[in-house]
N, C-alpha and C positions, 0 to 999 in steps of 0.2 A: 432197265429196271433193276433194282438192287438184287443181287443174287450171286451164286457162285458157280453153278454148273450148267453148261449149255445143254446137257442131256442129249437126247436123240434128235439131231438136227433135221432128220427126215420125217419126224413126226409132225403132227399138227400143233399140239401144245404140249410142252413138257414142263411139269410143275416140280419145283425142287424146294425143299424146306429151307435151306440156307440159314438156319438158325433164327429166322425172323418171319417165317411164313410166306416169304415172297416166292413168286414163280417166274420163270424165264420163258419168253415166247419163242418158239422155234418152228418156223414154217417149213413146209415140204421143200425138198431140193432135189436136183439131179445134176450136180456139177462134178467135174473131173478132179481126180487127185493130182495135186501139184507137188513136185519134188521140193523138199524144204531146202532153203538156203541157210547156211549157218549164220546165226545172228552175229552182228558185228557192233561193237561198242564204239561210238564216235564221240568226239568232243562236243562241246556245247554249240548249239546253233542260236545265234542271237538275232532277235527281230529288231530291225532298226525302227524305233518308235518315232512317229511324227505327232505334232500337236493334235490333240483331239478336237474335232470340230462339231458344232451342232449340225444335225441332219438338215439337208436342204428342205425347203418348204414342200417340194414335190414328194419327198420321202415321207413326210408326216401326213400327207393327204391320204384319206381312206380310199380303198379300192373302188373302182367304178361300179361295183355291184351294189354299193350302198344306195339306199333310196334318197333322193334329194328332199330337203325339208320344204315345208310349205312356203317359207319366205325366200326360198331359193339359195340359202346359204349352204355351205358344205355340211353334210349330215353329221360330222363329228362335232359340230358346234350347236346341235340342237339342244334344247333346254334339258332334256332328260339325262344327258350325259355331259353337261358342261364341266363337271369336275375332271373329266378325262382331258379336255382341252387344257385346263390349267396345269394338270399333271404333265402332259406332254411338253408344254411350254417350260415348266420348271425343270424337267429333265434336260431339255435342250440348253437352257440357260446354265445349268450346273455343269454340263459338259463343256460349254463354251468358256467357263471360268478356269478350266484346267489348262495350264500354260504349256504342257507337253511332258512327255515321258523321256527320261534320259536312257540312252542305250549304252550298254557296256561293251567293250571290245571283246572278241572271243577269248583272247589270252587272259584278260583280267577276270572274265567270268569263270573260266576254267580254274584259275587259281583260287577264286573266291568260293567256289561251290564244289570242291573236290569230294566232300563227304556225301553230298547229294548225288553227284555223278556215280560214285561207288555204289550207293544204295540203289540207284536206278539200274545200273548194269547188273546188279545182283537180282533185282526184281524181274527184269525182262525175261530171262530164261525160266525163272521160277513161275511166272504167270502163265507160261505155255505159249505165248504169242511170238511171232517173228519180230515184233517191234514194240517199243514203248517210248514215252516222252513225258517230261514234266515241265510246266511253266511256273516259275517262281517269281518273286519280286515284292514290291511294296507300292505305295501310291505314286512313286515317280520312276520306278525302274521295273522292267520285265526282262526275264531271260529264259531261254529254253534249252534244255539238255535232252539228248537223245541216246537211245541204245537200240540196235537192230534196224529193221527196215519197215517202211510203210506198205511195201508191195514186194512180194517175193521175187518178182522179175526185175526189180530195180535195186540200186545200191543207195537209195535215198532214205534218210531217216524221216521220222514224223516231225513236221514243222508246225509253227504256230498258226498257220492259216490253212492247214489241211483239214478236210471235212470228215466227220465221223458221227455215228449215232450216240447221243448222250444218255439214252435210256431214261432212267428214273430221275436224272437231274431235271427232266421236264416237269416233275412234280413241283419243284420250287417256282417255276414260271406259273403253273396253274394256281398254286397257293397265293402267289403275289397278285394275280388278277382277282381272286376272291377277296383278299384283304383290301384291294383298291375299291371293290364294291362295298366293303364294310366302311371304308373311309367316306364313300359317297352316300352312305346311309341307305343303300339299296339292299344290303344283306346284313343280318344279325348273326354273329358267331354262335350265339346260343339259341338261334331260331332252329326249328326242326326241319327235317327233310320233307315232311308232309306239307309244311308251309310253302316250300318253294317247288316241290315236285309232287303234287298231290297224286296219290294212287300208284306211284312208281314202286314203292316198297310194299310187298304183300306178305301175308302170313307165311311163316312164323315171325316175320320182321315187322316192327311197328314204327312207321315213319313219324309218328307223333312223339316218339321218345328219342330217336337218334338225332343228334344235332350236327350243325355244320362244323363246329369245332371238333367233334368226335371223328368226322370224316377226315378232316385235315390232319388229325393226330393219330389215325389208325386205331381208334378206340371204339369203333362202331360194333365190332363183332361180326361184320359181314365178311364171308370168306372170299378168297381169291377166285375170280372167274377163270384164271389160268389153271385152276385145279379141275376144271371141267372143259367140255368141248363147246365153245360158243358157236352159235349158228352163223354160217357164212352166207353172204349174199351171192347171187348168181354171178356177179362180176368179180368175185373173189375178195370183196371188201367186207367190213364189219360195221354194224350200227352199234352205238353205245348202249342203246336199250337192250340189244340182244346180249351184249357182254354182261350187263347187269342181271338179266334173266338167268344166264348160266351160273352166276354166283348164288342167286336166290333159290335155286333148286337144291342147294346144299343146306345142311343144318347150321345154325349160328355157331360161331366159335365160343362166344361168351355173351353175357348180358351187356348191353351198351354201357360204356363208361366204367366197367368193372376191371378191365385189363387192357392190354395193348398187344396188337399183333399186326404185322405189316400185310396190307392187302391192297392190290392195285385197284380193286373195285371201288374203294373209297374215292379215288381220284377220277374214275370214270363218272361217278355220280356228281362230283364237283364240276366236271365238264358239262354235264347235262344241266346242272343248276346255273352255271354261267350263261349257257345258251338261253335258258328260260327267262332269266332276269334281264338280259341285254337284248334279246331278239336277234343276236348275231351268232355265227358259228364260233366254236372255241378257237379254231384256227385264226379267224379274223380278230378276235379279241386279244389273243396273245401277240399277234403281229402288230396290231394298232396301238396296244397299250404298252408293250415292252420292247419288242424287237425294233420297230421303227424309231421310237423316241430315243432309244439308247444308241442308235446308229450301229446295230449289230448286223452289218451287211452280209456276213457270211453265215448267218443263222436263219433257219426256216423251219416252219411247221408244215411238213409235206401234206399234200392233199391225199385223200383216200385213193389208192391205186398207184401212187407215185413211189416206187420202190428204189429209185436211184439215189445214190449218195451225192453225186455231183463233183466235178473236178475243182481243185486237186483233192483226191480222195485218199484217205487211209483205208486200205483194203482190210475187211474183216474176215477172219478165218476160224475154222475149227480144225484141230489136228486130228489125224487118223493114222492108224498103223495097219499095214497089210504085210504080214509075215515080218521080215527083218527091216522093211522099209517104213519110214515115217514121212507123211506128206501133209499138205494143207488143202482143205476144201475152201474155196473162196465163196463166202456167203454174203458179200457186201450188198448186193442188189436184189435180194430175194425176199426181204422182210416186208410184210404188208403193214404200213404205219397205222392204219385204222384199227389194227389188233391191239395197239398200245394207246393211241390217242393221247388224251391229257395226262395219262400215267407214264408215257415214255416215247413219244413220237419224234421229238425234235432232233434235228441235225445241226451241228455247230462245229466250232473250232476251239482250240485251247485259248486263243486270244479273245474271242467273243465270250467264251464261258467265263473267263476271269473278269472281263468287263462287266458282265451281268451281275455276278456275285459281289463284286466290289461296289457297284452302284446300289445294290440292294442293301448291303450292310452299312453304307454311308448315308442312308436315308433318302436316296433319290428315286425310289420306286414306290414305297408305301410310307405312310405317316410314321412319326416316331412312336405313337401309341400302338400302331399295328405291328411295327417291328418288335416292340417289346412283347406283344402277344406271340409273335412267331418264335421268339427266343425263350419262351416259357416252356421248359422241357419236362416231359413225363418219362420216368425210367422204364426201361424194358427193350428199347431199340438203341444200339450203339451206347453212348454215354448219356442218352436222353433224347427223346424226339419231341420237337416243337411243332410248329405248323408249317409243314413242307420243308423243314430243315432239321438236321440233327446236330447234337453237341458232340465235340471231340475233345477229350482231356489230353493235352500234350504236355511234354516235359517243360515247355516254356509258357504254359497257360492254356486258355480255352480257345477253341476254334469252332466255327460253324460252317455247315455246308450240306452236301448230299453226294451220294454216289449213284451210279447207273450201270446196268448191264443189259445188253440186248444181244441178239445173235451176232457174234464176231467182235464185240467190243466190251471193255470194262473201263469206266471212268470214275473219277472222284475229285471233287473240288472242295477246298477248305479255305476260309479266311480267318486268320487269327486275330484275337483282340489286340495283339501287338502290331497290327497294321500290315502284316505280311500275308501273302497268299500262296497257294500251291494247287495246281490242277494236273492230274495225271491221266494218261490214256494208254491202253494196250490193245492190240488188235486181235484179241480172242477173249473168250470167257472160259475160265477154268476154276477148279476147286481152290486154287491158290492165288487167284487174281487179286483178291482184296486183302486178306489178312494172312500173316502179319507184315509181309515185306512191302506191300503197297502202302500201308500206313507208315512204314519206316521212311519211304521216299518223301511223303508229305511232311512228316515230322522234321526230317533233315532240312527240307526246303524252307519251312516256316521258322523253325527254331534256330538253325545255324545261319539262316539268312542268305 
């Protein structure tokens, strides 16, 4: 989730202002201190790109848990969600039309992206993490640069297919599903929360006034549940309804629609809305509507209780100092994903993250009309916040994307109007992870090419 400071990692929830009202979730821990390995800057690591293929039919099939239709056809073809089948087919067709991505040789990439490598090498120690990486490129080429290590016990940098938590970049996935439901005329952006989730918002909140659009754009005035202690289930997981209750026990930040302030609660409510409208879990909807159709084979929305990153993993750390010694605490596999849910649970890679955002902004995920709505920004967060994405004014023009912070990781992805993209990751969260040096890496990758 967007934010800057990991706070007390051994607390239950640590909320931090971060300039936008966001909070960072920090679960309890009992891990050992690891001696730090000095970060090492390495040359660019280039991912050999192969022609993109449409997913196999089996990959597009819904999970076996779905109920069969009365006619015996696959559930994802049932009449109530026929638009989803057309969208999945369109996504696969669009991917099949891509003839392939051209890989650059390591030497040519190093020569072509010296300024980006320099910015990355400066950002990595500044961010406080043992490693960092950036994936840049355009519609036909992708390249990856590294600094430092993905694991303090290895000399390996962060690669394009290494897994990490993307934090609040999950919000763009959630927003995309909501906009798909808008395209299918199952949801109205200006419909109210009460219309879709009757009785969920209680006094002093009025669900008849707060709209779906306001949730997507952080203009509801509902506080962050991370500013309170949400109720935990006996098995250590969290229910979205309990996260919302933790937020509603606080006073409103402002009257709906009158201001803007980042709150993870908005996207928990959107997850509940998606489940109510579709009759399926938010995990299933994101998987079936986006992850599978786009062929994001290294991306997953973990089930409640599944705290593992999965190999190959970028290990997430928090730095600590004991006397004159500085060490790392590995917090990679202690975060409970249901504490973030549709606001920040997804695990992915640089390569898959770039694929998702490029597909979104090229019109392969939502309709042109919905993409226009997503890119209609309201001032107050970054250079303006749209619906699940924000605007970034760069020296070479405008870019759109999102960032994310969860215990052990900071990420940010932008796609410029010039057709170039950049996605960064570092394996810690600190006060300096985002601005200004992280933005410098993104700017260099997008504007210098």
